[in-house]
C-alpha positions as CSV (number, residue, x, y, z in Angstrom):
1,M,20.3,169.1,15.7
2,A,18.1,167.5,13.0
3,E,20.8,167.9,10.3
4,D,23.9,166.3,12.0
5,F,27.3,167.7,11.0
6,V,29.0,164.5,10.8
7,T,26.3,162.5,9.2
8,H,26.1,165.2,6.5
9,D,29.7,165.8,6.2
10,R,30.2,163.9,2.8
11,F,27.4,165.9,1.3
12,A,27.4,169.4,3.1
13,I,31.1,169.8,2.2
14,A,29.9,170.0,-1.4
15,N,29.8,173.7,-2.2
16,S,32.1,176.5,-1.5
17,L,31.1,179.7,0.3
18,T,29.7,182.5,-1.7
19,P,31.1,186.0,-1.1
20,H,30.6,186.7,2.6
21,R,29.0,189.4,4.6
22,G,30.9,190.5,7.8
23,D,27.9,189.9,10.0
24,G,27.2,186.4,8.9
25,S,23.5,187.3,8.1
26,R,23.6,185.5,4.8
27,F,23.0,182.3,6.7
28,S,19.9,181.3,8.5
29,Y,20.0,180.4,12.3
30,S,18.1,177.4,13.7
31,A,18.5,178.1,17.4
32,S,18.4,180.9,19.8
33,W,21.7,181.6,21.6
34,G,20.1,182.6,24.8
35,T,18.7,179.0,25.3
36,L,21.9,177.3,24.9
37,P,24.2,175.6,27.5
38,E,27.6,176.9,28.3
39,C,30.3,175.4,26.1
40,A,33.0,172.9,27.5
41,A,36.7,173.5,26.6
42,Q,37.2,173.3,23.0
43,Q,33.6,172.5,22.2
44,V,32.2,173.7,18.8
45,C,29.9,176.7,19.6
46,S,28.6,177.2,16.1
47,A,28.8,175.1,13.0
48,L,28.2,176.7,9.5
49,Y,26.8,174.2,6.9
50,V,27.9,175.6,3.5
51,R,25.7,173.4,1.3
52,L,22.6,173.9,3.5
53,N,23.4,177.7,3.7
54,R,22.7,177.5,7.4
55,T,24.4,178.2,10.8
56,Q,23.6,176.0,13.8
57,P,24.4,177.6,17.2
58,L,25.4,174.8,19.7
59,C,26.5,176.4,22.9
60,Q,27.4,179.8,24.5
61,C,31.0,180.9,25.3
62,S,31.5,181.5,29.0
63,N,32.3,185.0,30.5
64,Q,36.0,184.1,30.6
65,F,36.2,184.8,27.0
66,K,36.2,188.4,25.7
67,D,33.7,187.9,22.9
68,P,30.7,185.5,22.3
69,C,30.8,182.8,19.7
70,S,31.9,184.1,16.3
71,K,29.1,184.6,13.8
72,T,31.2,185.3,10.6
73,D,30.8,183.2,7.6
74,Y,34.6,183.4,6.8
75,V,37.7,182.1,8.5
76,D,38.7,184.1,11.6
77,E,40.8,183.3,14.6
78,H,38.1,181.1,16.1
79,S,37.3,179.2,12.9
80,I,38.4,175.7,11.6
81,K,37.9,174.9,8.1
82,L,36.8,171.3,7.5
83,I,37.6,169.8,4.1
84,S,36.8,166.2,3.3
85,S,39.7,164.3,1.6
86,G,37.1,162.6,-0.5
87,D,35.7,165.9,-1.9
88,K,37.2,166.6,-5.3
89,K,35.7,170.1,-5.3
90,K,37.6,171.0,-2.1
91,A,34.6,172.9,-0.8
92,Y,34.4,173.3,3.1
93,N,32.3,173.8,6.2
94,L,33.3,175.9,9.1
95,V,33.2,175.2,13.0
96,K,33.7,177.9,15.5
97,V,35.2,177.5,18.9
98,C,35.4,180.0,21.9
99,E,39.1,179.7,22.2
100,P,41.6,181.1,19.6
101,V,42.4,178.2,17.2
102,M,46.2,178.7,17.7
103,S,45.8,177.9,21.4
104,I,44.6,174.4,20.5
105,R,47.4,171.8,20.2
106,R,48.7,170.7,16.8
107,C,47.5,167.2,15.8
108,K,50.0,164.5,16.4
109,S,51.6,162.6,13.5
110,P,51.0,160.4,11.6
111,Q,47.2,160.7,12.6
112,D,45.1,162.0,15.4
113,W,41.5,162.9,16.2
114,Q,40.7,166.3,15.0
115,L,36.9,166.4,15.6
116,L,34.7,164.1,17.7
117,A,31.0,164.2,18.0
118,L,28.3,162.9,20.2
119,Q,24.9,162.4,18.6
120,S,21.5,161.8,20.3
121,T,19.6,159.1,18.5
122,R,16.4,160.5,20.0
123,T,16.6,164.1,18.7
124,G,19.4,163.9,16.1
125,K,21.2,166.7,17.9
126,S,25.0,166.6,18.0
127,H,27.7,168.2,19.9
128,Y,31.4,168.4,18.7
129,L,34.7,168.5,20.5
130,V,37.8,169.9,18.7
131,V,40.7,167.7,19.9
132,C,43.5,169.4,17.9
133,R,44.1,171.6,14.8
134,C,45.1,169.7,11.6
135,P,48.3,171.2,9.9
136,T,48.2,172.5,6.4
137,G,48.7,169.7,3.8
138,S,47.0,167.0,5.9
139,S,44.0,165.0,5.1
140,L,40.7,164.9,7.0
141,L,39.2,161.2,7.0
142,G,35.8,160.2,8.1
143,P,33.3,160.4,9.5
144,I,34.3,157.2,11.5
145,K,31.7,155.7,13.9
146,H,32.8,154.3,17.3
147,N,30.8,151.1,17.9
148,N,32.1,150.3,21.3
149,P,32.8,153.5,23.4
150,P,33.3,153.0,27.1
151,Y,29.7,154.1,27.8
152,A,28.1,152.2,25.0
153,N,25.5,151.0,27.5
154,I,24.1,154.5,27.9
155,P,21.2,154.4,25.4
156,G,20.7,157.0,22.7
157,I,24.2,158.2,22.1
158,R,26.4,157.6,19.0
159,V,30.0,158.7,18.8
160,Y,31.8,159.7,15.5
161,G,35.2,161.1,14.7
162,M,37.0,162.9,11.9
163,L,40.7,161.9,11.7
164,C,43.6,164.2,10.8
165,S,46.0,162.2,8.8
166,Q,49.5,163.4,8.0
167,R,50.3,160.2,6.0
168,R,50.9,160.4,2.2
169,G,48.2,159.0,0.1
170,N,44.5,158.4,1.0
171,R,44.4,154.8,2.1
172,Q,41.8,153.3,4.2
173,V,42.4,153.4,8.0
174,K,42.2,150.1,9.8
175,E,40.5,150.1,13.1
176,K,43.6,148.8,14.9
177,E,45.5,151.9,13.6
178,L,43.0,154.4,15.1
179,P,44.6,156.7,17.7
180,P,43.3,156.7,21.4
181,V,40.0,158.7,22.0
182,P,39.9,161.0,25.0
183,W,36.6,159.4,26.5
184,D,36.9,161.4,29.6
185,R,36.6,164.7,27.7
186,L,33.7,163.3,25.6
187,L,31.7,162.2,28.7
188,H,32.3,165.6,30.1
189,L,31.0,167.2,26.9
190,A,27.9,164.8,27.0
191,R,27.1,166.1,30.6
192,Q,27.8,169.7,29.8
193,S,25.5,169.6,26.8
194,G,22.7,167.7,28.6
195,L,23.0,164.6,26.6
196,T,23.5,162.6,29.8
197,N,23.9,163.1,33.5
198,I,25.6,159.7,34.2
199,T,29.2,159.6,35.6
200,L,31.0,156.4,34.6
201,P,34.5,155.3,35.5
202,F,37.2,155.1,32.9
203,S,40.0,152.6,32.6
């Protein structure tokens, strides 16, 4: 999408939601649900940009789920609230997943990747993978760019991550301290979303 969630995170998490309407119609939609690919496991199906007053559909939930992707503009059982630790106003954006959020594993301590993103440098469109749910009281750090992913030789893809930190304080995270990235799941997401059709071995 033209306005990438991770690229805009520091700015789009700038204003809090105004009073919601249950159908989510207060927000404009930038894509048609019927033209979207099927979501991979724990892929973000929709992102709600608070500051831009806009919802971005990203993929369709498969038939194995009872309901389609949530369109509400408030936190429901399929919503994850993202609050940047550097945002003094504590405003937030929402991402939606097909699975109930409580079915997603809790982030590991002291830090774990909560959200990973693949961005096409050609179109600006991004797809997101929720790796874990960040417990209350933790900090969300990032976006952090991965400069050397295993498939860095595939042109046109950038990889970013948002880190759930359960450490006290808000110190800078060193590269050697970063937790492992589930590259196999990201590659599956890239293929599922049509960003690439290349299959590469992983070490």
